[in-house]
N, C-alpha and C positions, 0 to 999 in steps of 0.2 A: 509464519513469521517467527514464532517462538523457537522452532527448531533451528532456523537459519541464524538467529541472533544469539544462540547459546550453545556453541560447541564446547566440548571438553578441553580442546587444545586449539587455540587460535593459529598456531603454527602448523597444524596438521588437520585442516578442515577437509571433510569429505568433498571431493571435487564437484558433485552436483549442487552442493550447498554454498559454493564460492561464487561471489559476484564477479562479473567480468571486470578486469582491471581498468578498462576504458571502453573502447569500441567492442561490440560483440554482445552476445546475450546467452546467459546460462539459465537453467531451471530456477535458480535462486532469484534471478532478476525478474521473474514473472510473478513472484509472490505479491509484491505491493500493488502492481497494476491489477491483478486479479481481485484484490481486496477492494480497490476503488471501483472496479467494474461491478462487483456484487453490491456495493453500497448504492451505486446508481440503479441497479435492478430493483431495489426495494422502494425507491422514491415514488414511482407511479402507484404501487400498492398502497402506500401510506397516505399520499396526498389525495388520490382519487377517492379513497374511502372517507377521509375527513371532509373533503369538499362536498361529497354526497350527503354527509350527515349535517351539513349546514354551516360548517366552519367558514369564517370570513378570511379572505386572502391576507388581510392585515394581521389577523391573529396568527396565521401560519407563518408569515414573514417574521414576526416577533419571535416565534418558536425557533425558526431557522437560525436567526442571529444568536439567540441564547445558546443553542446547541453548539454553534461555532465557537462562541466565547468560552463556553465550558470546556470544550476540547482543548483549546489553547491553554486555558488555566491549568488543566490536568497535565498537559505537556510540560509546562513550566515547573510545576511541582515535582514531576518525575525527574526533570533535568537538575533541579536544585538538590534533590535527595542524594546522599545523606548528609553532606557537609554544608549545604546552603551557602556556597560561595557565590554571591550575587555578581561579582565581577567577572565570573567565567560562565555566565548564563548564555545558552544558545537558544535563540528564538525560533530559528528554523528547525525542522525535524519531521518525523513521520506523522505525529498527531496534528501538528500545525498544518501540514499539507492535507491531511484528511479533512480538517476543519474548513480550510479554504475551498477545497474541491466540493465538499458538501454544500456549503453556503452558496457557491456559484451555481452548481448544477441544480439544486433545489429551487433557487430563486428563478433561474431560467425556466424551469419546468412550471413553476407557479405562474410565471408571466405568459408562457405559451406552451401548450401541450402538443403543438403541431410537430409531427415527426420530421417533416421537411425542413422546418425552421431549425430544429435541434441538429439535424444533419448538416445544414448549412453553417451553423455555428462551429461544428467540429471541423469542417473543411476550411473555414476561414482561419481558425486558430492554427491548424497544422501548416497551412501555406504561409501565414504571417510569421510564424515562428521560424520557418525555414528561411524566409527572406531576411528576418532580423539577424539571424546568426551568420548568414552568408553574404549579405549585400550591404549591411550598414557598417560604417567604420566605428571602431571602438575608441572612445576618447582617450588620448594619450598613448595609444598603441598603434593605430593606423587601420589599414584595410585587411580583412580576412583574406588569406590566400596570397597576399602581396607582401605585407609587412610581417606576417606571422602565419603559421599553418592553420588551415581550417580546423575548427573544433579543438584547438589547443586547450588543455585543461584550465590554464590560468588566463589565457588570452582569448576570450570570447565575450560577447555581450552579456551573457548570463552571469559569468564570473565577475565582470566589471560591475554589474548592478548589485550583485551580492556584496561586493566590497563597499559600494556606496551606502547600502542599507546598514551594513555593519558599522561604518564610520559614523553615520547619523545616530545610531543607537548608542555608540560609545560617547558621542559628544553630548547628547541630551539625557541619556539614561545611565551613562557610565558603565555599560555592559553591552554584550552582544557579540559573541565570538562565532566564527564559522567552523563547520566540521573539519574542512581542510583550511589551511591558513589563508588561502587566496580565493576560495570558492566553496560552495556548499551543495551537496547532491540533492538537497530538498530546498533549493533556493527559490527566489520569488519568480523569476521569469520562466523557469522550467516547470513551475506549477501550472501554467496555462495549458500545455499539452496534457498534463495530468488531469485537468478539468475535462479535457476532451475524452480521456479514458473513462471518466465517470459518466459523461453524457452518453457514451456508447453503451454503457450498462443501462442507462435510462431507456434508450431505444429498445434494448432487449426486454426490459421489464414491460414496456408497452405492448410488445408482442404477446406476452402472457395475458394482458388485459383485453386484447381484441377478441370480440365474439365472432368475427367473420373468418377467423383463422382456426381451423379444426386443430385440436390438441395433437392429433397424430401427425400433423404436418410440421409442427414446431421444430422438432429436432433436425429435420432435413433443412428447414429454412435457416436455422442457426449454423449448421455445417456449411451451407453454401455461402452465407455471409461471412463466416469465419475464414474459410479457405480463400475467398476473394480478398479479404482484408490482409491476410498473411502474404499472399502473392503480391499485392500492391505494396505492402511494407517492404518486402524483400527487394522488389524492383526499385523502390525509392531509396532503399539502403545502399544501392550502388553509388548514389550521389550524396546521400545524407545518411551516414552510417548509423546502424542501431547502436544506441548509447543510453543506458538506463540512467546514468548520473546526470545527463543533460535532458533525458526524457525526450529524445528526438522524435520527430513526426513519424519516422519509419518504425521506431521502437513502439510508439503508441499503436500503430496499425497492427504490427505483428503480435503484440501482447494482447490487444483486444480481440484479434482474430483467434488466438489460442484460447482465450477465455470463452468465446462463443462456442468453440468446438467442445470444450470441457462441459459447458452448460448443456449442450445438446446431449452429451452422454448421460449426465445426471438427470435431465428431463426424461429421457427415454427409460432409464432404470427405475426412477422413483415415481414418475407421474404417468407415463404411458403404459409400461408393462407391469408396473407395481411389483417389481421383483422382491421388495422388502416383505411382501405378504406371503411369499413362497419360500423365502430363504431366511433363516434366523441369522446367518452370518452377515448377509447384506443389511438386514434390519439393524444389527448391532453396529455395523460400520456407520450407517446413517445416523443412528442415535448418538454415536461418539462425536461426529462432526456437529450435530445439532446442539449438543451440550456446549460446545465452544461458541457456536454461532449465536445462541440465545443470550450470551453474556460476553460478546466479542470485545467490547471496550474494556470491561473489567479484566478479562483474560490477558489482554495486552499490557494493561497497567500493572496488574499483579505480577506478571512475569518480569516486568522491568524492575519492580521493587525487590523481588526475590533475587534477581541477577545482581543487583547492587548490594544486597545484604549479605549473601553467602560469603563473598570474599572478605567481609569484615569480621565474621564470627570466628572465634578461635578454633583450631583444629584439635580433635581428640587424639590424633595420631602424631607421633614424633616424626619430624621431617616434612610434614605437610604444612604449607604456610597458612592455610585457612580451612574452614569447613568445606568450602567448595573443592579445595585441593584434596582433602581427605576423602570426599565422596568419589572424586575421579580416581584416586589411588585405589579405593576399594573396588571400583568397577574394573580397573585394569587387572586385578587379581594376579599380580606379579608379572604381567606382560608389559611390553613396551608400548608407549603411546603411539597410536597410528590413526590415520583418517577414519578407520572403522570404529575404533574405540571412542574417538571424538564424536562421531555420529551417535553412537550408543548413549553417550552422556546426554546429548541433546534430547534423545527419546526419554531418558530418565527424568530430565528436567521437565519435559512435557507432562509426565505423569504427576510430578509435584504440583504443577499448575492445575492439572485436571481434578485433583482431589476436592478443593473447595468448589470448583465449578459443578462437579457432580452433586455435592451436597446442596448447592443452590437449586440445581435442576430438580432434584427429588422433592424439595420443598416449594417448588414453583416460584422461586425468587429470581426475578429478572431485573437487573439494574439498568435503567435507561436514563438518558439525559433529557 
């Protein structure tokens, strides 16, 4: 997420880090669903342990809601920084979606840990979302495919609902803008298939918890489920195109399938074959990602604050508009800006974020909500 969100030159983004303009899927489009998938993986570990220790479901529900509210509050703070123009506040966003997906998935898991039930919820969400976008008329616009093209960016039920929420917020709260003027890529309706992405992670997390499945079989099980999900998503994509902005049902299946395959590789490397014990390089790579994972929310927030602060700081170099411009100019070392140099700046920015995370890791400081 940090690398994708912070290129050196937005006009020359390295192609793999660009999001699809509308329909389609790029590597960058997989980052957010992977995050939600992994968040879902953790839920069975956390709640099974706490329930075993005697925690009451009511206590856990209060904690779930508190965590969701805290994430939304942090998102609003990040959105307001640095000028605090309340009239331009955007309620939707990455952290808002993470909060809603966490609250929904954790609540469902707390209500029923039955894998069949959770799988049925995923199927219902995906089919219902397809039906809503394709079969329901949009108020004031007409019927999809008849009065306007299917999945038109501004003319679909998800975009219409985003505008209704925005209008309500402006009427009662005097704020509430959309990322795009007429729709939002993290809008309300498209959050439901994102919840399905999180629940797919919950199911994967349950596989880790099952005693009747040998550890050596897990990677193959993940690969089989992942490939099946990808194939089903690609087949559905012929009728319901892959689209990250709308988080279409086909996109959810393909991204979750890819996450399962990547999880299988990591499981085999670190849990089955224990390659980190035989290779210092693999151990270092694992530790690097662990440092980010142990303080994931702080890493995301800190990167956001740094990204908003650097353009405001004065440049020590003549001709550079800000400190960020000066850093990128120094990185160019006299060469022209290119997709590669833009990517290298993203990596440099990642190192900036890594420094305090490494200090926290060394001191065993882990910030949790």
